[in-house]
C-alpha positions as CSV (number, residue, x, y, z in Angstrom):
1,M,-0.1,-0.2,0.1
2,L,1.1,3.4,-0.9
3,R,1.5,6.2,1.6
4,T,2.6,9.6,1.8
5,I,4.6,11.1,5.2
6,T,5.9,14.6,5.7
7,I,9.6,14.9,6.6
8,G,10.2,18.6,8.2
9,T,7.7,21.4,6.6
10,T,8.0,21.1,3.2
11,V,9.6,17.9,1.7
12,S,6.5,14.7,1.3
13,V,7.6,11.5,0.7
14,Q,5.8,8.9,-1.1
15,G,6.5,5.0,-0.8
16,I,5.3,1.6,0.2
17,F,3.9,1.6,4.1
18,V,6.6,-0.4,6.0
19,R,4.9,-0.2,9.6
20,D,3.7,2.6,12.1
21,M,6.0,3.4,14.7
22,P,4.8,4.0,18.9
23,D,5.0,8.0,18.5
24,G,2.4,8.1,15.6
25,R,4.7,8.5,12.6
26,V,4.9,6.3,9.8
27,S,8.0,4.5,8.0
28,V,7.9,4.1,4.1
29,K,10.3,2.5,1.9
30,V,11.3,3.8,-1.3
31,D,14.0,1.9,-3.4
32,K,16.4,0.7,-0.5
33,E,15.7,3.9,1.4
34,V,13.4,3.8,4.1
35,Y,11.9,7.1,5.6
36,V,10.0,8.1,8.8
37,G,7.7,11.0,8.9
38,K,4.1,12.3,9.8
39,P,1.2,10.6,7.6
40,I,-0.7,12.9,5.3
41,T,-4.5,12.6,5.9
42,A,-7.2,12.6,3.2
43,K,-9.5,15.9,3.4
44,N,-13.0,15.3,2.6
């Protein structure tokens, strides 16, 4: 499943979901790198 996260205030990363972190952040994998950041939620 693809997830989008923010790293800092302006950088967004979209990748394959890896896992939820205990502090509410999410980790995603892009190629061989794993990034951790705050998930972007959909606005309805």
